[in-house]
C-alpha positions in Angstrom: 237.9 -91.4 216.2 235.8 -88.4 215.7 234.8 -85.9 218.3 231.0 -85.9 218.9 231.1 -82.1 219.6 232.1 -81.5 215.9 229.6 -84.0 214.3 226.9 -82.3 212.2 223.5 -82.3 213.5 220.4 -81.1 211.9 219.7 -78.5 214.6 223.2 -77.1 214.1 222.9 -77.0 210.3 219.6 -75.1 210.5 220.9 -72.5 212.7 223.9 -72.0 210.6 221.7 -71.6 207.4 219.5 -69.1 209.5 222.7 -67.1 210.3 223.7 -67.1 206.8 220.4 -66.1 205.4 220.3 -63.1 207.6 223.8 -62.1 206.5 222.9 -62.7 202.8 219.6 -60.5 203.2 221.5 -57.6 204.7 224.2 -57.9 202.2 221.5 -57.9 199.2 219.9 -54.9 200.8 223.0 -53.0 201.0 224.0 -53.9 197.5 220.7 -52.6 196.3 221.1 -49.5 198.0 224.5 -48.9 196.6 223.3 -49.6 193.0 220.6 -47.1 193.5 223.0 -44.5 194.8 225.4 -45.2 191.8 222.5 -44.9 189.2 221.5 -41.5 190.9 225.1 -40.3 190.7 225.3 -41.3 187.3 222.2 -39.5 186.2 223.3 -36.3 188.0 226.7 -36.5 186.3 224.9 -36.8 182.9 222.8 -33.7 183.6 226.0 -31.8 184.7 227.7 -32.9 181.4 224.7 -31.7 179.4 224.4 -28.3 181.2 228.2 -27.7 180.8 228.1 -28.8 176.9 225.1 -26.4 176.5 227.2 -23.7 178.3 230.1 -24.3 176.0 228.0 -24.1 172.8 226.5 -20.8 174.0 229.8 -19.4 174.8 231.1 -20.5 171.4 228.1 -18.9 169.6 228.4 -15.6 171.5 232.1 -15.2 171.7 233.6 -17.8 169.4 232.2 -16.4 166.2 229.5 -19.0 165.2 227.8 -22.4 165.6 229.9 -25.0 167.4 231.4 -27.7 165.3 229.5 -30.5 167.1 226.1 -29.0 167.0 
């Protein structure tokens, strides 16, 4: 026989769904924040890479004797 305390009731299912919805909403919000931070960090890295490339090109023009090969 089955134990009635483990029987699934509509009220118990709704409370479980509500708890899972809350957790899902928190996880989705956290994931959006993480994605935004990663995109910002990637943009910052691209800016640093462009700055460093420009610095290298200027150094090559000034001290290396001419125009850099990639530019």
